[in-house]
N, C-alpha and C positions, 0 to 999 in steps of 0.2 A: 466593618468599622475600619477606617484607615488609621495610619500611625498617629496623625494629629488628634483625631477623636479619641484614640486610645489614651494618649498622654494626658489629654484634657480631663477625661473621665477619671483617671487615676489621681490627678492633682486635686480633685474634689475631695479625696479621702486622705489628703496629706496630714490632717490632724491625727489620723490613726497611727501611721508610721511611715517614715521616709522610705522604708524598705519596699513599699508598694511601687516605688519607681525603680526598683532593682538596685538600690545603692548598697554596696557592701559595708559602708561605714555606719549604717544605721543599726539594724538588728533590733530584736525586741528589747524592751527595758523593764524596769521594776514594775510589777503589777500585771504584766501582760499574760503570763502563764498562770498566775494564781488568782488574781482578783478581777481580771477582765480589762478590756481595752479602755474603758471610759472611767476607770478609777483614778483618783488624784494621785500625784507622784508619791512614791513611797519614801519613808525616811531613810537616811543613809546608815542603816545597820546591817549586820551580817545576814539577818533573817530575810532581808530584802535583796540579797545578792551583793555583788561587788563589781566595780569597774576596773579594768586593766587598760593601761595606756600602751597600746600596741604600735610599734613603729610602722607597720604596714597599713593597718585598718583604723588607726586612731583609738579613741576610747570605746572599748567593747564591754558589754555587760555580761556577767556570768550569773546564772540562776543559782539560788542557794543549794539546790541539789547538786549542781556541778561543783560547788565549793566543798561539799562532803567528799567528793572524789579527789579534787585537786589538792586539798590539804591533808595528804597522806604520804607516807614514805614511798609507797609504790609509784605514785604519780610524780612526786618531787624528784624521783630518780631521773626523770626525763631532763632535768636541768643539767645532768652530768653526761648527756649523750649529744654529741654534735649532730646536727641535722644532716650534714654532708660528710660525716665521718672524718677521714683524714685529709679532705680537700683543703682545709685551712692551712696545711703546710705549703700549699701553692698559692691559694687565694687567701691572704691573711684576713680579709673581711668575712670569710665564711666561718665565723665562730658562733653563729646562732645555734640554738639548741632545739631539740624536739619538743620541749615544753611550750615555747611560744608558737610553734607550728600547730600543735594540737589545739591550743586556744583559738588560733586563727581559723582552723578547719571547723571547729565547733561554731564559731561566730557566723561563718558563711553558710554552713549547713542550716542553722536556725533562720538566717535571712531568707534562704531559698524556700524552706518549708513554710515559714510565716507568710511569705508572699503568695504561695499556692493556697494556703488556708484563707487568706483574705480575698483573693481574687476568684477562687473556684470552689471554696469549701462549701459543702452542703449544710454543715452544721451552723456555722456563724459567718459564712462568707458574705461579702458585700456586693456580689454579683457584678463586678466591674467587667469581667470577661464573660461574654455570652457563650453558650454552648453547654457541653456536659459539665456537671459539677462532680467533685470527687469526695471520697470519704476521708476527711482529715479533720482533726480537732487539735486543741491546744496541747494535749498530752503527746500527740504525734510529733509536734514541733519539738517538745522537750526531749523525747526519745531520739529523734534524729540528731539533735545537737549533742546529746550524750554519746552517741555512736561516733560522731566526729571527734569529740573530746578524747575518747579512749582508744581510738583506732590504732595508735602507735605504741601502746603500753608494752607490747611484747618485743620491741626491737632490741637487738643485742648491741654490744659495744661496736663502735666504728661503723655504724649503719649496716649496709648489706654485706660488708666485708666479712662480718661474723658468720652469717648463715650461708652465703653463696661461695665463700672462699675457704674460711677456716673449718667450719663444720663439714663441708664437702671434702676437704683434704683429710679429715678424720674418718671419712666413710659414713657420715651421718647425713642422709638425704631426705629423711622423713620429718625433719623438724621444720615448723612453719611459724613465723613471727606473728601471723594473724591469729593462729590458734593460741599462742602464748598470750596475746592481747586479751583474748576471752578469758583465759585462766586468771590473768592479773585483774581483770574486771571483777570476776567472782571473788577473788581474794580481797579486794578493797571493800566490796559490798559486805562480805561476811565479817571481816575484821572490824569494820566500822559500824556494823549493825544498821546499815542504811535501809530504811523502810519507806523512803519517800518515793520509791518506784516499786511497782508491783512485780511479781515473778514473771508475769506475761510480758510486761514492758522490758524487763531485763533480758528475757529470751529474744525479744525483737532486736535489742541492741547487739546481742551476740550474733545474730543473723546478719545484721547490716555491716558489721565490722569486716568480715571476709567478703560478703556481698556476691558470692558466686551464684551460678544458676541453681545449684543444689540447695543453697540457702534461701534464695529468692522464692523457690517453689514451696518452701515450708511456711512462708508468711501468708496471711489472709490475702486472697486474690485482690481485693479492693484496695489493699495497702502496698501493693508491689511497686508502684511508681516511686515510693520512698527510697527504694534501693538504687535509684538513679542518682541520688544526691551525694552520698559519702564515698562509696566504692562502686563505680558503675562498670561492671564487667561486660555489659552489652555493647557499649561503644566508647567507653573510657572517658567520657566527658563528666567529670565529677569535681566536687569542691576541694578534694585533696590536691588535685593538680592546680586548681585555681590559686590555692595558697602557696604551695611549695614553689611553683614556677615564679610567681612574683617575689616571694621572700628570698629564694636562692639568687635570683637575678639581681635583686636590689643589693644584697650583701656581697655579691661577687663583682658588681659593676658591669653586668651584662644587660643589654637591652632586649626586651621581648615586646612584641607588637600586638598581641591579642588584647582586645577590649573585653575584659572579663565582666565588667558591670553590664555592658550591653547584652552579652549572652544571657544573663539572668533576666534582664528586662524584656527581651523579646523571646520569651519562652512560655509554654503552657502545657498542661497535662492533657494528652489525647490518647485514648485507648490504652490507658494505664501506663503510659510512657511520657517522660518529659521530652517534648518536641520543641523545635525552634522555627522561627519564621524563615522562609526561604532566603531572604536577603542576608542571613547570617552565615551562609555557606562559606564564604571566604574568611570570615572571622573565625569560624571553627577550624578551617584549614590552618590559620595562623596559630591557633592553640597547639596543634600537633607539630607544626613547623617550629614553634618556639621550644617545644619539648626536645625536638631533635637538635636544635642549636645548643641548648643547655647540656645535652649529652655530649655533643662534640667538643664544646669549649670547656666544660666544667666536669661533668660526672665521669667522663672517660679520659680526662686529661692525662697525657702520657707520663708526666712526672708524678702526678697523684697516684696513678696505677703502680708505678715503681715503688712508691712509699707503701702502698697497700700490700704488695708482695713481701716487702721487708717485715711489716707488722705480722702478716700471716706466718712467716717463718719464725718470728720471735714467739708467737703464741703457740705454735706447734712444739717448740722446744720447751717452753715454760709449762705446758699442760701437764707434763709428767710430775711437776711439783704442785701447781695450783689446782689441778683437777677441774679445769673450766668446764669440760664436757660433762661432768657429773652434776653440774649446777644449772642445767638448761631445762629441766622438766618440772621442778617444783617452784611455784612463785616465791616461796619463802627463801629459797636459795638464789633464784634468778634476780631478785631485787638488788643483790650485791654486785652484779656484773654491770660495769659501766666503763667509760673511757679512761678511768684512772688505772686500768690494768697495766699500762705501760709504766706508770710511776711505781706500781707494786713490783714489777719485774726489775726495774733499774735500781730500786732501793731495797731489794729483798734482804741482802746481807746486812744492811744497816739496821733495819727495824726487826729483823729476825736473826740475831747473831747465833752463831753455832755452826757446826759442821753438818752439811747436808749429807744424806746417804750417798755413797759413791755412784749409784745408778742414776741419780738425779742431779748431782753436783755439776757434771759436765754439761748437760742440756741447759741448766739454768744459766751457767756462765756464757754459753753460746747465745742464749736469748738476750742477756745483758749486753753482750758485745754488739748484737744487731741494733739494739736500741741506742747504744752509744754511737754507732756508725750513722744512724738516722739523724741524731742530734748534731753531728758534725757535718751533715749534708753530704755524706759519702754514699750517695744513693746507688741502687742497682742501675746499671747502664741500659738505657733504651738504645737498642741497636738499629732496628729498622722495622718497617711494616709494609704490607702490600694489601691491596683491595681485592677481595675475592670476586671474580666475574659474576654478574647477576644471574647468568643461566646455571650457575653451580651452587647458588646460595642454599638450596634445600638439602643437597646431598653432600656438600663438602665436609670432609673430616680433616682437621689440622694434623700435621705431622707431630709425632712425639719428639721430645728433645733429642733422644738417641737417633731417630730417623733423620732429623734435620742436621745433626752433626755429621752424619755419614755422607752428606753432600759436600763436605770440605775435604779437599785432597791435600793432606798435610805435606809440607816441605821439610819436615823434621824439626823446624825451629819452634813451631807452635802446634799444640794439640788441643782439641776441644773436649771438655768434660761435660757430658750431658747433665750431670747433677748441678752444674753451674748455669744451666740454660733454662729459661722460662719461656714457654710458648703459650701465648694468650690469644683468645678470640674476643675482639671488641665488636659488639653489635649495637646498631642504632636503627630504630624503626619508628613508625607512627603508631605503635602499640599493638598492632594486629598482625604481626609476623608477615609482612610483605603485602598486605592488602590495605586498601583505603578504609580507615575506620569510619569515615563519613558515610560510607555506603550503608552503615547500620543505624544512621540517625534518621528520625522521623521529622518531617517538615510540615508547615502549614502556610497557607497564603493569607488568610484572614483570621483574626481572633475569634470570629464566629464559627470557624471550621470545627467540625466534630469528628473528622477523619483525617489521619495523617497521610502524607504521600512521600514518595522518594524524590530526591533531586540528584541528578547525575552531574559529574564534573563538566561534561561538554556543554551542558545547558548554561553554565555560569562563566566558564573561562576555557581557553584552549592552552593555558600555560600551567596546568597542574602537572606535577611530576609523574613520570611513567613508572618509577620504582618507589616503594615506600619502605625499603629496608636496605641496609648495607652491612656487610661483615668484613672486617679486616683482621689479618693475621699479624700480631705483634710479637716481637722477640726481644727479651731482656737478658742481660748477663749479670749474674751475681759477682763475677770476676770483673773488676774495673780495669784490668790491664788493657791498654789500647791495642796491643797486638792481638790479644784474644778477641776483643770486640771486632777488629778488622777481619779476622779469620771467620768469625761467626757471620759477619755481614756477607762474606764471600759464599758461605754455605747457604744463606738465604737467597742470594742471587742465583746460585746454581740450582736450587730447588725451584725458584720461579721459572727459570728458563726450561727446566725439564718438564714442569707442569703445564705451562702456558706459552712459553716462548715470548715473542715480542708483544703479545696481546695484553700482558700485564707488566707494569713497571713498579719498581720500588718507590716508596714514598719519598725517600731521600737518596736518590741514586748518586749524588755527588760525594757521598761518604766513602766511595771507593770500592768498586767490585773488581778493580783491575781491568776496566774496559768491558767489552761485551755488549750485547744487545741492550739498548735503552739506557746505557750508562752515559754520564756526562763527564767533562774534564774534572779532574781532582783539584782541590784547593791548591794554588801555587804556594810553594814552600819558601821561595826567595823572600827575604825581608821579614820572615816570621821567626822570631827567636824567643822561646819561653825558657824559664829557668830549668836547668837540667833535672830530670826526674819529676817534673811537675805534671800531674795528671789533670789538674783543674786550674787553668789560668784565670786570673781575676778578670772581671768585666772590663776594667780600665786597660789591662794589658791586651786583652782580646781586641778592643776597639783600636788601640794604637797599632797593633799588628795588621789589622784590616786596612787601615789608612796607608800604612807603609806599602802594602801590596798594591793598593790602588795607584799610588804615585808611581811605582815602578812599572806596573803592567798596564795601567790605563783601563782597569777593569771596573765593571759595575757589579755590585752584589745586592742580594735581597736578604735582609736580616730575617732570622727565624720568626715565624708567625705568632708564637705564643709568648708575649712579652713577659709574663710573670715567670715563666720557666727560664727565660734567657737572662733575667736580671741577676741571677746568682753565678753567671759565668759558665754554666754547664750546657749552653746551647749547642745545637748541632752545627757542623760546618756549613757555611753559606753556599748557595748555588751560584756558580760563576758563569758569566757570559761575556762575550767581547763587547767593547765600546769604549771610546776614548774621549768623548766630548766633555767639555768643562761643565756643561749643564748636568750631565749624568753624575759627575763627581760631586757637584754641589748637592744634588738630590740625595746621593748616598750619605754625604756628610750630615745632612739634616736627619736622615733615618737613624744614623748611629747616635747622633747627639740626643735624639728623642727616645732611644731605646731604654 
């Protein structure tokens, strides 16, 4: 069956549901799971579900069983958790919450499962796709959507900062947000006496939330393809990514190029796996490329990471008073942990008057000072970064702050304090630690196929990347003193030259390493005059100073690449190269005016 015949045959069943065409905006509606596909439309009452107007997917319908979970304190807590944690301090549109993300994941999960049921289901399928049928029924669709709805219930405050940074700094490495999601699921079900799903179905939900191989193997063999929908550990193509990549990009103003609807449309279950038509190879590549773009531009933004380090320091200080780490095991306690912790810290003395014990009074005041510093935009300083060579990715170990500081040869005027230095590793990959995840994807040529096959990159394109992972060493300074940051930058450059020589360059060499291999001329100082003692010139003053230098030296500059971070006047020094043409000056003027 070719593509035209396939689309035509599906259009014959359009009265059943638009989702048969792979549309994310349709989904099942009232009567689908309870009364059957041919029942008349249900009346608009709670027992027939509820519609939500989602900014990404439009009007989506939630089954009454889902409302039993949604309308609980444990689920409503997700309204107080930012989907992107602290990124909204950089991208002010990134204020969306995990609540709407979970609704979106549930909606897409139901759409995918419903499509499989209609096209390939042995129970009540419509036989549109030829070949093997699969064991799926209406209850499987409901269970899959419920897993998508509850998959993020166990997230802590500030997204992954809580478990990957704060708890790790406290020495807690065995806590897992997916395990907590399962605990919260049980808590909601027990507290609400929800009996609309059976114990066996509840067990399936808790297996699908983490979705790892050990969980997949516990499910009935004929149902294991369902584990490819919500959390696909086999090749990472799942509806969780479908929603968060689109939602995060939309709210941050970043463009992604994957056609998610088309991926769903050109898929079928073969040999107990969700496989895709071979023509979707590049579309799948765009999925992972879009993810890497979002990591580079948004999730690992250098200013956002500086803010995360500040919040982690504040939480570590406040933990002696708030005992946050004592509240991560019980759902009854965990339900009270959300992004309002910063407000609790900053207003602790106002709402809880009285003298704190001496042993916790100092730490709480230091935590409050960090929060105050954050709100005044006095962030930890990003100093520099370097890319780890690809041949060392697997075995590279970053230096400790003390080791890095030892590479600075003090002249007596400035000394480096390792406790003020943060060494961080930033990692971006296509989800499979340096390998191509598409190698784990099954493909088919025709919708009549009953066996999957592999498709290799060289069969489709000669322009696939050769590397699927990158790691960079980033260094931040808690001390905002420019002289300290300059000295730390020299230490980074000395470390770079000792480790790799000219093979590796710093990300911003113009920031001044005092010359040496790979360095570029420093920013000319003539004509640049900021108020004495100013550590952070305004954007207007910075632009005026740049233009003064241009007029005097006839230089061309490239304004920093991340506009959001530059807008507050904390951008890095620009990279300078020779050039005196009027055309270049006008080009620079346009860049600065549009910054």
